[in-house]
KETOR-884004 format. One line per 5 residues: number of its first residue (from 1); their letters; for each residue x, y, z of C-alpha. Coordinates in pm, 1 decimal. Example, Ala and Ser with C-alpha at 12.3 -4.5 7.8 and 13.67 -1.06 7.14 Angstrom:
! residues 2
1) as) 1230.0:-450.0:780.0 | 1367.0:-106.0:714.0 .
***
This chain:
! residues 334
1) xxxxx) -821.4:-9613.9:2828.8 | -844.2:-9669.9:3204.9 | -842.9:-9356.0:3419.0 | -527.2:-9300.6:3621.9 | -599.8:-9200.0:3980.2 .
6) xxxxx) -361.3:-9006.9:4198.8 | -355.7:-8985.6:4577.1 | -318.7:-8612.0:4526.2 | -670.2:-8585.2:4379.7 | -891.1:-8417.4:4638.0 .
11) xxxxx) -1264.0:-8495.1:4625.0 | -1516.6:-8336.3:4861.5 | -1841.6:-8525.6:4924.9 | -2127.0:-8297.4:5033.4 | -2416.4:-8462.9:5217.4 .
16) xxxxx) -2776.2:-8348.3:5178.1 | -2961.3:-8637.7:5340.1 | -3214.2:-8831.0:5135.0 | -3267.1:-9203.5:5093.5 | -2897.1:-9274.8:5045.4 .
21) xxxxx) -2838.0:-9178.9:5409.6 | -3158.0:-9341.7:5532.2 | -3197.4:-9591.9:5816.8 | -3449.4:-9868.7:5752.2 | -3679.7:-10063.5:5982.1 .
26) xxxxx) -3477.3:-10381.3:5954.8 | -3264.3:-10505.6:5669.7 | -3566.7:-10555.8:5444.1 | -3726.2:-10214.4:5502.0 | -3688.9:-10107.4:5140.0 .
31) xxxxx) -3974.1:-9855.3:5167.0 | -3999.7:-9807.4:5544.1 | -3709.7:-9591.8:5653.6 | -3607.3:-9249.9:5780.1 | -3405.5:-9051.2:5524.6 .
36) xxxxx) -3107.8:-8840.9:5620.9 | -3019.0:-9023.6:5941.0 | -2658.4:-9120.1:5862.6 | -2398.9:-8839.0:5847.2 | -2215.2:-8818.1:5517.3 .
41) xxxxx) -1882.0:-8877.4:5693.2 | -2009.0:-9220.4:5799.2 | -2112.8:-9301.9:5442.8 | -1765.3:-9215.2:5318.0 | -1593.1:-9406.2:5598.8 .
46) xxxxx) -1800.6:-9715.0:5520.9 | -1631.9:-9726.0:5179.3 | -1279.9:-9726.6:5320.5 | -1019.9:-9855.9:5244.9 | -1135.9:-9901.7:4882.5 .
51) xxxxx) -1225.3:-9536.1:4831.5 | -880.1:-9428.6:4953.0 | -729.6:-9599.9:4650.3 | -914.9:-9351.4:4428.0 | -847.4:-9013.5:4588.0 .
56) xxxxx) -815.2:-8815.9:4908.2 | -1181.9:-8792.1:5002.7 | -1322.5:-8549.1:5257.1 | -1681.9:-8470.1:5347.3 | -1904.6:-8178.4:5441.9 .
61) xxxxx) -2259.0:-8185.1:5575.6 | -2502.1:-7946.7:5405.0 | -2828.9:-8090.2:5536.3 | -3017.3:-8404.9:5628.1 | -3355.9:-8360.7:5461.5 .
66) xxxxx) -3545.2:-8527.6:5181.9 | -3474.7:-8355.9:4850.5 | -3831.7:-8227.2:4825.3 | -3790.4:-8031.7:5149.8 | -3514.0:-7808.6:5016.5 .
71) xxxxx) -3590.2:-7466.8:4870.3 | -3443.5:-7260.8:4589.4 | -3260.8:-7057.5:4853.4 | -3098.1:-7381.7:4969.3 | -2994.4:-7447.0:4608.7 .
76) xxxxx) -2846.4:-7097.1:4597.8 | -2643.6:-7163.2:4913.0 | -2531.1:-7505.0:4789.8 | -2411.9:-7367.4:4456.9 | -2204.1:-7103.0:4634.8 .
81) xxxxx) -2060.6:-7371.7:4863.3 | -1971.0:-7595.3:4568.8 | -1776.7:-7313.0:4406.3 | -1605.1:-7239.6:4737.5 | -1509.7:-7607.3:4776.7 .
86) xxxxx) -1375.0:-7621.9:4422.4 | -1126.4:-7345.2:4496.1 | -919.8:-7606.3:4681.6 | -1072.1:-7940.7:4578.4 | -1035.8:-8113.9:4242.6 .
91) xxxxx) -1398.3:-8231.2:4230.6 | -1722.3:-8235.2:4429.0 | -1969.2:-8520.0:4478.7 | -2313.5:-8441.2:4621.0 | -2526.6:-8705.3:4796.4 .
96) xxxxx) -2891.5:-8605.2:4759.2 | -3239.9:-8743.6:4779.0 | -3376.0:-8839.6:4439.1 | -3723.5:-8679.1:4430.3 | -3592.0:-8338.9:4318.6 .
101) xxxxx) -3238.2:-8445.4:4224.4 | -3277.4:-8352.0:3857.7 | -3386.8:-7996.3:3941.8 | -3093.2:-7954.6:4177.7 | -2856.1:-8091.8:3914.1 .
106) xxxxx) -2978.1:-7845.1:3651.8 | -2961.9:-7550.9:3892.9 | -2598.5:-7636.8:3966.2 | -2531.0:-7694.0:3597.1 | -2643.4:-7337.1:3525.3 .
111) xxxxx) -2481.8:-7162.2:3822.0 | -2156.3:-7330.0:3928.8 | -1870.6:-7121.2:3788.1 | -1593.7:-7378.4:3806.3 | -1524.7:-7622.9:3525.0 .
116) xxxxx) -1413.9:-7894.4:3767.1 | -1627.3:-8211.8:3797.5 | -1951.5:-8189.7:3993.8 | -2130.0:-8524.1:4029.4 | -2468.1:-8583.1:4194.2 .
121) xxxxx) -2565.7:-8922.3:4328.8 | -2829.6:-9074.6:4552.6 | -3006.3:-9403.2:4608.1 | -3344.5:-9567.9:4568.6 | -3288.7:-9789.7:4873.1 .
126) xxxxx) -3167.1:-9678.3:5216.3 | -2808.0:-9749.0:5315.2 | -2901.0:-10015.0:5573.6 | -3108.6:-10260.4:5364.9 | -3001.5:-10573.4:5184.1 .
131) xxxxx) -2883.8:-10486.3:4835.3 | -2874.7:-10110.0:4889.7 | -2764.4:-9918.1:4583.0 | -2622.6:-9641.9:4802.8 | -2268.1:-9775.9:4854.9 .
136) xxxxx) -2195.8:-9854.8:4487.3 | -2354.2:-9528.8:4372.3 | -2139.6:-9321.1:4607.3 | -1826.1:-9521.0:4527.7 | -1879.5:-9485.7:4152.7 .
141) xxxxx) -1959.8:-9114.4:4185.2 | -1628.3:-9055.6:4362.3 | -1450.1:-9268.9:4102.3 | -1603.8:-9062.8:3820.3 | -1531.2:-8729.6:3989.0 .
146) xxxxx) -1170.6:-8822.9:4067.9 | -1105.9:-8934.4:3711.5 | -1151.6:-8579.0:3584.4 | -1328.5:-8718.6:3278.6 | -1630.4:-8489.1:3319.5 .
151) xxxxx) -1426.6:-8170.6:3357.7 | -1596.8:-7885.1:3167.2 | -1899.9:-8105.9:3094.5 | -2114.7:-7935.4:3356.4 | -2293.2:-8113.1:3639.1 .
156) xxxxx) -2348.9:-8484.8:3587.9 | -2568.4:-8743.6:3759.0 | -2438.6:-9089.8:3850.3 | -2677.7:-9364.4:3958.3 | -2707.6:-9731.8:3869.4 .
161) xxxxx) -2369.3:-9719.8:3689.2 | -2499.2:-9461.8:3437.7 | -2354.0:-9115.4:3377.2 | -2626.8:-8866.3:3280.4 | -2615.0:-8495.1:3190.9 .
166) xxxxx) -2796.5:-8261.8:3430.5 | -3006.6:-8110.6:3152.1 | -3152.5:-8438.3:3029.1 | -3164.3:-8654.7:3342.5 | -3514.6:-8748.8:3451.8 .
171) xxxxx) -3660.8:-8971.3:3721.2 | -3903.8:-9221.9:3572.7 | -3996.4:-9457.1:3858.8 | -4057.7:-9413.9:4232.2 | -3912.9:-9752.9:4328.9 .
176) xxxxx) -3689.8:-9914.8:4067.2 | -3311.5:-9883.0:4077.4 | -3297.0:-9795.6:3706.2 | -3528.1:-9497.3:3755.4 | -3293.1:-9231.7:3611.4 .
181) xxxxx) -3262.1:-9200.4:3236.5 | -3282.2:-8945.3:2955.5 | -3585.1:-8905.7:2730.9 | -3417.4:-8887.4:2389.8 | -3042.3:-8852.2:2378.0 .
186) xxxxx) -2919.2:-9128.6:2606.1 | -2660.2:-9155.0:2880.3 | -2316.3:-8998.8:2852.6 | -2161.5:-9327.6:2952.3 | -2120.0:-9580.4:3230.5 .
191) xxxxx) -1894.4:-9671.4:3519.3 | -1822.8:-10043.4:3498.8 | -1597.8:-10137.8:3789.2 | -1260.5:-9981.9:3697.5 | -1369.3:-9880.0:3347.9 .
196) xxxxx) -1523.7:-9537.2:3287.6 | -1683.1:-9535.8:2943.2 | -1775.8:-9193.2:2805.8 | -1954.8:-9228.7:2472.0 | -2082.3:-8873.6:2422.4 .
201) xxxxx) -2061.4:-8528.5:2576.1 | -2343.7:-8278.7:2630.3 | -2362.6:-7970.5:2411.7 | -2260.3:-7663.7:2607.7 | -2336.6:-7295.3:2538.0 .
206) xxxxx) -2070.6:-7101.6:2350.1 | -1971.8:-6926.3:2671.4 | -1850.0:-7263.9:2801.5 | -1891.4:-7354.3:3165.6 | -1992.3:-7005.2:3274.8 .
211) xxxxx) -2347.1:-6896.0:3202.2 | -2474.4:-6539.8:3260.0 | -2618.6:-6659.7:3591.7 | -2341.8:-6567.4:3834.4 | -2483.8:-6599.4:4184.8 .
216) xxxxx) -2210.6:-6368.2:4312.9 | -2393.4:-6094.7:4121.1 | -2746.3:-6211.8:4208.3 | -2865.3:-6133.8:4563.5 | -2984.1:-6431.8:4767.1 .
221) xxxxx) -3333.6:-6281.5:4775.1 | -3313.7:-6192.9:4404.5 | -3446.2:-6518.9:4261.0 | -3799.9:-6445.2:4138.9 | -4106.1:-6660.7:4183.6 .
226) xxxxx) -4178.0:-6880.2:3881.6 | -4478.0:-7113.2:3864.0 | -4574.1:-7408.0:3643.2 | -4926.3:-7434.1:3500.9 | -5048.1:-7771.8:3384.3 .
231) xxxxx) -5209.0:-7772.2:3039.1 | -5504.4:-7992.8:2954.4 | -5830.1:-7979.7:2760.7 | -6039.8:-7677.3:2859.3 | -5792.4:-7568.7:3128.7 .
236) xxxxx) -5904.4:-7251.3:3301.3 | -5700.3:-6936.0:3344.3 | -5761.4:-6897.8:3716.8 | -5427.2:-7055.4:3811.9 | -5249.9:-6806.8:3584.8 .
241) xxxxx) -5430.9:-6512.3:3740.5 | -5367.8:-6638.8:4094.6 | -4998.1:-6693.8:4027.4 | -4960.9:-6341.4:3891.3 | -5143.7:-6193.9:4191.1 .
246) xxxxx) -4911.0:-6395.1:4418.8 | -4613.3:-6220.4:4261.8 | -4492.9:-6462.6:3996.5 | -4251.1:-6309.3:3746.9 | -4287.2:-6598.9:3506.5 .
251) xxxxx) -4509.7:-6895.8:3430.3 | -4415.3:-7215.1:3250.3 | -4689.7:-7397.2:3062.8 | -4644.3:-7773.6:3092.1 | -4776.3:-7856.2:2747.0 .
256) xxxxx) -4981.0:-7658.1:2495.3 | -5172.1:-7382.1:2677.8 | -5548.6:-7373.2:2639.1 | -5734.6:-7069.0:2499.2 | -5848.2:-6966.1:2847.3 .
261) xxxxx) -5493.9:-6992.8:2980.6 | -5368.5:-6775.0:2696.0 | -5642.0:-6520.6:2761.7 | -5536.8:-6496.9:3126.5 | -5173.0:-6473.8:3021.1 .
266) xxxxx) -5250.8:-6187.6:2785.1 | -5395.5:-5985.6:3072.4 | -5066.5:-6013.1:3263.4 | -4819.9:-6017.5:2974.8 | -4668.1:-5679.0:3048.1 .
271) xxxxx) -4516.5:-5793.8:3378.6 | -4478.4:-6169.5:3339.1 | -4269.6:-6391.7:3110.8 | -4444.6:-6697.8:2967.8 | -4268.4:-7012.1:2851.2 .
276) xxxxx) -4412.7:-7329.2:2698.3 | -4230.7:-7651.1:2787.2 | -4266.2:-8010.7:2682.7 | -4515.7:-8180.7:2912.6 | -4510.9:-8510.5:2725.4 .
281) xxxxx) -4165.5:-8653.3:2794.4 | -3988.1:-8589.4:2463.3 | -3981.7:-8351.0:2167.9 | -3956.2:-7974.8:2132.5 | -4240.7:-7733.0:2207.1 .
286) xxxxx) -4360.8:-7466.9:1964.3 | -4651.3:-7239.2:2052.7 | -4795.8:-7003.3:1793.2 | -5032.5:-6756.4:1952.1 | -5156.9:-6418.1:1836.9 .
291) xxxxx) -5279.5:-6348.1:2189.2 | -4956.1:-6357.4:2387.8 | -4581.9:-6387.6:2330.3 | -4483.3:-6732.5:2458.6 | -4118.2:-6839.5:2457.2 .
296) xxxxx) -4044.4:-7195.4:2351.3 | -3846.2:-7404.2:2599.5 | -3747.7:-7643.1:2321.4 | -3736.0:-7993.5:2465.5 | -3659.7:-7883.5:2821.5 .
301) xxxxx) -3883.5:-8045.0:3082.4 | -4118.1:-7800.2:3261.7 | -3936.0:-7819.8:3596.0 | -3604.2:-7741.1:3427.8 | -3756.6:-7466.1:3214.3 .
306) xxxxx) -3871.5:-7315.1:3543.3 | -3514.2:-7318.6:3677.0 | -3377.2:-7152.7:3363.2 | -3654.0:-6891.4:3356.8 | -3599.1:-6814.7:3725.0 .
311) xxxxx) -3230.2:-6748.1:3671.0 | -3297.2:-6552.8:3352.6 | -3553.4:-6327.3:3521.4 | -3308.7:-6269.9:3807.0 | -3079.1:-6108.4:3549.9 .
316) xxxxx) -3322.6:-5937.0:3310.3 | -3686.2:-5901.9:3207.6 | -3591.0:-5848.2:2843.6 | -3794.1:-6092.9:2635.7 | -3540.9:-6107.1:2352.3 .
321) xxxxx) -3250.3:-6195.9:2580.8 | -3452.5:-6459.1:2764.7 | -3567.9:-6613.9:2437.8 | -3205.4:-6625.1:2321.5 | -3093.4:-6795.3:2643.6 .
326) xxxxx) -3357.9:-7063.9:2604.7 | -3223.0:-7127.7:2255.1 | -2850.0:-7109.6:2327.2 | -2828.3:-7230.2:2688.6 | -3143.3:-7433.9:2741.5 .
331) xxxx) -3111.6:-7598.0:2400.5 | -2740.5:-7574.0:2321.8 | -2620.9:-7758.8:2011.8 | -2285.4:-7843.8:1856.9 .
***
């Protein structure tokens, strides 16, 4: 069934800079460009009149940086702005850089309170080069958002015609247009010109669109420091000790922690929550240790396990509740 668009649909496009709004050194400057140079209003206007056939589209500027330059506090502010926009808009599209796009998507997936569509998009080539993927990505993101098809599915990612869930989306290549994919479960669907094909939906926690992580109840300075420790043969525990001394409330192991890492973790266990996440691209993590209580992140990637642990620790330090949230929110099933 083709989606039916109405001129009454109101979509807000929020600009965050990144490659999609980049200006290149000539029309073949695929890798030589300045990100964040073009205001989001200009990106939207460049798609007129075609985009006006989809919805009433407005724009707001949030920032003009590369995605890696934003902080968790910026994510906090953006999430609050998205919810504010959705009080009057039918959907929100966010134009972001792609380096940290998947972390931003998951943060929004866990914190936005509205069930209305939130779609993230970006580009691997700046707006001004030959064959830029920016214009079709933004156009398709607005088309998807305005269709309402992803309502109550959480935050989604739209690049290269593919619709991906925030939880599973991963960036796999620094240059190729098909860089975004999912490790195991596949895309939700595609946008093929006027056809929006949704073949599956992501599992959501029993609470539905609203997780326990209500930013209205979490102070802006209440998001704790969470670090990621790489795991490898004979890895030392010094990084664990240093992170704890720096004030970390939690540490995510990217892979199976070494004996020395576990020994360092045991020394700090009373004040710090430890989580083991999949550092290999696919599959669930299980850590059995008599030294320290390590929560399994299931098949969450380390950077997304960090986001979930950060929000969980902002609400509670109770190990049982956090373990339950990793099972029911981080690894929701039907």
